[in-house]
C-alpha positions as CSV (number, residue, x, y, z in Angstrom):
1,M,-24.9,9.3,1.8
2,G,-21.4,8.9,3.3
3,T,-21.9,5.7,4.4
4,S,-23.0,4.2,2.0
5,V,-20.2,5.1,-0.1
6,F,-17.8,3.9,2.4
7,Y,-19.9,0.9,2.4
8,F,-19.6,0.2,-1.0
9,V,-16.3,1.5,-1.5
10,A,-15.1,-1.0,1.6
11,A,-16.8,-4.0,-0.3
12,L,-15.4,-2.9,-3.2
13,S,-11.5,-3.5,-1.3
14,V,-12.5,-6.6,0.3
15,I,-14.1,-8.0,-3.3
16,F,-10.9,-6.6,-5.4
17,S,-8.5,-8.0,-2.5
18,L,-9.9,-11.3,-2.6
19,L,-9.1,-11.5,-6.5
20,V,-5.6,-10.5,-5.7
21,I,-5.5,-13.7,-3.3
22,F,-7.3,-15.9,-6.2
23,S,-6.4,-15.0,-9.2
24,K,-4.4,-17.5,-11.4
25,N,-2.5,-15.1,-13.3
26,P,-0.2,-12.9,-11.8
27,V,-0.5,-10.3,-14.5
28,H,-4.2,-10.0,-13.6
29,S,-3.4,-10.5,-9.8
30,V,-1.3,-7.2,-9.8
31,L,-4.1,-5.1,-11.4
32,Y,-6.6,-6.4,-9.1
33,L,-4.0,-5.0,-6.4
34,I,-3.8,-1.5,-8.5
35,V,-7.6,-1.1,-8.2
36,T,-7.2,-2.4,-4.1
37,F,-4.9,0.7,-3.5
38,F,-7.2,2.9,-5.6
39,T,-10.0,2.1,-3.1
40,F,-7.9,2.5,-0.3
41,T,-7.1,6.2,-1.6
42,V,-10.6,6.6,-1.8
43,H,-11.1,5.5,2.0
44,Y,-8.6,8.1,2.6
45,V,-10.4,11.0,0.8
46,L,-13.6,9.7,3.4
47,L,-11.5,10.5,6.3
48,N,-10.3,14.1,5.7
49,A,-6.4,12.5,4.7
50,Q,-5.6,14.0,1.7
51,F,-1.8,14.0,1.7
52,L,-2.2,9.8,2.4
53,A,-4.8,9.7,-0.6
54,V,-2.4,11.5,-2.8
55,V,1.0,9.7,-1.4
56,N,-0.9,6.1,-1.9
57,F,-2.1,7.4,-5.3
58,I,1.3,8.5,-6.3
59,V,3.8,6.1,-4.7
60,Y,1.8,2.9,-4.7
61,M,-0.3,2.6,-7.6
62,G,2.0,5.1,-10.0
63,A,5.1,3.6,-8.9
64,I,5.3,0.2,-6.9
65,M,2.4,-1.5,-8.7
66,V,3.9,-0.4,-12.2
67,L,7.0,-1.9,-11.1
68,F,5.6,-4.6,-10.2
69,L,4.0,-5.3,-13.6
70,F,6.8,-4.3,-15.6
71,V,8.6,-7.5,-13.5
72,L,6.3,-10.1,-13.7
73,M,5.9,-9.3,-17.4
74,L,9.7,-9.2,-17.7
75,L,9.6,-12.9,-15.5
76,N,7.2,-14.1,-17.8
77,L,5.7,-16.7,-15.8
78,N,4.0,-19.7,-16.9
79,K,2.5,-23.1,-15.4
80,D,6.1,-24.3,-17.6
81,N,8.3,-22.6,-15.6
82,E,6.6,-22.8,-12.1
83,P,8.0,-25.5,-9.5
84,L,6.1,-28.0,-7.8
85,K,5.3,-27.0,-4.0
86,S,5.7,-29.5,-1.8
87,G,3.3,-30.8,1.2
88,L,5.3,-29.0,4.1
89,V,5.2,-25.5,2.4
90,K,1.0,-26.0,1.5
91,V,0.5,-27.4,5.5
92,V,2.6,-24.2,6.1
93,G,0.2,-22.5,4.0
94,V,-2.6,-23.4,5.9
95,I,-1.6,-23.3,9.2
96,A,-0.6,-19.6,8.4
97,G,-4.0,-19.0,7.2
98,C,-6.0,-20.1,9.9
99,C,-3.9,-18.0,12.6
100,L,-4.8,-15.2,10.3
101,L,-8.5,-15.9,10.4
102,V,-7.8,-16.0,14.3
103,T,-6.4,-13.0,14.4
104,L,-9.2,-11.4,12.3
105,A,-11.7,-13.0,14.2
106,G,-10.7,-11.7,18.0
107,A,-9.7,-8.2,16.4
108,L,-13.3,-8.0,15.1
109,K,-14.2,-9.4,18.8
110,A,-12.4,-6.8,20.5
111,T,-13.4,-3.6,18.5
112,A,-17.1,-2.3,19.1
113,L,-18.6,-1.7,15.5
114,S,-21.3,0.4,16.8
115,D,-19.0,3.3,17.9
116,P,-17.6,5.6,15.5
117,V,-14.4,7.2,15.3
118,V,-14.4,10.9,16.0
119,L,-11.2,12.7,15.6
120,R,-10.7,15.9,18.0
121,N,-9.2,17.7,15.2
122,P,-11.0,17.7,12.1
123,N,-7.8,19.0,10.0
124,L,-6.0,16.2,11.6
125,G,-5.1,14.7,7.8
126,L,-5.0,18.0,5.7
127,V,-1.8,19.2,3.9
128,K,-2.2,22.5,5.3
129,S,-1.9,21.1,8.7
130,L,1.3,18.9,7.8
131,G,2.5,21.9,5.9
132,K,2.7,23.8,9.0
133,E,4.1,20.7,11.2
134,L,7.0,20.2,9.1
135,F,7.7,23.5,8.4
136,G,8.1,25.0,12.1
137,P,9.1,22.6,14.7
138,F,10.4,20.0,12.3
139,M,12.2,22.8,10.0
140,L,15.9,21.6,11.3
141,P,15.0,17.7,10.3
142,F,13.1,18.1,7.5
143,E,15.9,20.4,5.8
144,L,18.8,17.9,6.7
145,C,16.5,14.6,5.5
146,S,16.7,16.7,2.0
147,I,20.2,17.2,2.2
148,L,20.7,13.4,3.1
149,L,18.3,12.4,0.0
150,L,20.3,14.2,-2.0
151,S,23.6,13.6,-1.3
152,A,22.3,9.8,-1.9
153,M,21.5,10.3,-4.9
154,V,24.5,12.3,-5.9
155,G,26.7,8.9,-4.5
156,A,24.5,6.4,-6.7
157,I,25.3,8.9,-10.1
158,L,28.4,8.6,-9.3
159,L,28.7,5.0,-8.5
160,T,27.2,4.4,-11.8
161,K,29.5,6.9,-14.0
162,K,32.0,5.1,-16.1
163,E,35.6,6.1,-15.9
164,K,37.2,7.7,-18.7
165,V,40.7,5.5,-19.6
């Protein structure tokens, strides 16, 4: 049951990522990318990494991709505004694509597809174990980072505040 779900979600990941690449409409491409990130979230849940799944869902799907969608909608991209690409850019794109295919072929050849990855600690990706690490030996750096982020937020607010004359 678990492997069939994995292969189904993996096939969906590949299909939607190809749709991102080959879609003519940039808004549709961003929507396909959101679905692709959702399939990554399902992969994280299947790998017992709940924290990564939640962060991927909130940060990538909820914030960054919605920002991409709004920027694309504000830019109002269409074929009239798009400049013509030179032949050199197309040749460089083909060379980069061929380099990517060679790299993927080498990576597939180097990996053994028959051996599954087995974790020594099955609780590795759980939020509980991450919390124990963050609030255990890494308590001081964690709190210093939160103070740094708070001071950056206060500084950004002060920079945008208008002065009264």
